[in-house]
C-alpha positions as CSV (number, residue, x, y, z in Angstrom):
1,M,-57.9,-100.8,-11.0
2,K,-56.9,-97.5,-12.5
3,A,-55.4,-99.2,-15.6
4,L,-58.5,-101.3,-16.1
5,L,-60.7,-98.1,-16.0
6,I,-58.5,-96.3,-18.5
7,I,-58.5,-99.3,-20.9
8,A,-62.3,-99.5,-20.6
9,L,-62.6,-95.8,-21.3
10,F,-60.5,-96.0,-24.4
11,T,-62.4,-99.0,-25.6
12,T,-65.9,-97.5,-25.1
13,T,-64.7,-94.3,-26.8
14,A,-63.4,-96.2,-29.8
15,L,-66.6,-98.2,-30.0
16,S,-68.6,-95.0,-29.9
17,L,-66.6,-93.6,-32.8
18,Y,-67.0,-96.8,-34.7
19,F,-70.8,-96.8,-34.3
20,T,-71.0,-93.1,-35.1
21,A,-69.2,-93.7,-38.4
22,G,-71.6,-96.6,-39.0
23,K,-74.7,-94.4,-38.6
24,K,-75.9,-96.2,-35.5
25,A,-76.6,-93.2,-33.3
26,K,-78.4,-95.0,-30.5
27,I,-75.6,-97.5,-29.9
28,A,-73.0,-94.7,-30.2
29,G,-74.9,-92.7,-27.7
30,G,-75.0,-95.6,-25.2
31,F,-71.3,-95.9,-25.5
32,D,-70.9,-92.2,-24.9
33,V,-72.9,-92.4,-21.7
34,V,-70.8,-95.3,-20.5
35,S,-67.6,-93.3,-21.4
36,L,-68.9,-90.4,-19.3
37,C,-69.5,-92.7,-16.4
38,L,-66.0,-94.1,-16.8
39,I,-64.5,-90.6,-16.9
40,V,-66.1,-89.9,-13.5
41,A,-64.8,-93.2,-12.1
42,V,-61.2,-92.5,-13.4
43,A,-61.3,-89.0,-11.9
44,Y,-62.5,-90.3,-8.6
45,Q,-59.7,-92.8,-8.6
46,F,-57.1,-90.1,-9.2
47,D,-58.8,-87.7,-6.7
48,L,-59.6,-85.1,-9.4
49,I,-63.3,-84.6,-8.7
50,S,-62.8,-81.3,-7.0
51,T,-60.8,-80.0,-9.9
52,I,-63.3,-81.2,-12.4
53,I,-66.1,-79.5,-10.5
54,W,-64.2,-76.2,-10.5
55,V,-63.5,-76.5,-14.3
56,M,-67.2,-77.3,-15.0
57,V,-68.4,-74.3,-12.9
58,S,-65.9,-72.0,-14.7
59,V,-66.9,-73.2,-18.1
60,T,-70.6,-72.8,-17.3
61,V,-70.0,-69.2,-16.1
62,V,-68.0,-68.4,-19.3
63,L,-70.7,-69.9,-21.5
64,L,-73.4,-68.0,-19.7
65,I,-71.6,-64.7,-20.1
66,A,-71.0,-65.4,-23.8
67,F,-74.6,-66.3,-24.2
68,V,-75.7,-63.0,-22.6
69,I,-73.3,-61.0,-24.7
70,M,-74.3,-62.7,-28.0
71,R,-78.0,-62.3,-27.2
72,K,-77.5,-58.6,-26.5
73,Y,-75.4,-58.2,-29.7
74,R,-78.0,-60.0,-31.8
75,K,-80.8,-57.9,-30.3
76,D,-78.9,-54.6,-31.0
77,K,-78.2,-55.8,-34.5
78,K,-81.9,-56.6,-35.1
79,V,-83.0,-53.2,-33.8
80,K,-80.4,-51.5,-36.1
81,V,-81.7,-53.4,-39.1
82,I,-85.3,-52.5,-38.3
83,E,-84.3,-48.8,-37.9
84,D,-82.5,-48.8,-41.2
85,G,-85.6,-50.1,-43.0
86,G,-84.3,-53.6,-43.6
87,K,-81.2,-52.7,-45.6
């Protein structure tokens, strides 16, 4: 079962890349969704769901922190430009 899931995952990913190169975005998107479902199925078969959840939570926290820092940096930069008279 695990081998079949992995083969299906590679096949759907290859088809997604093929249709992306062929400028057929809707079909490629469909294969991307199927690939994501297969990734979850493979992870479930290998008992990796808890690890994946922790990684996703960690990545989300890092992205949120980066977003807040970049937003503050851009706001400070915009205020500095306005104070300098647009120079």
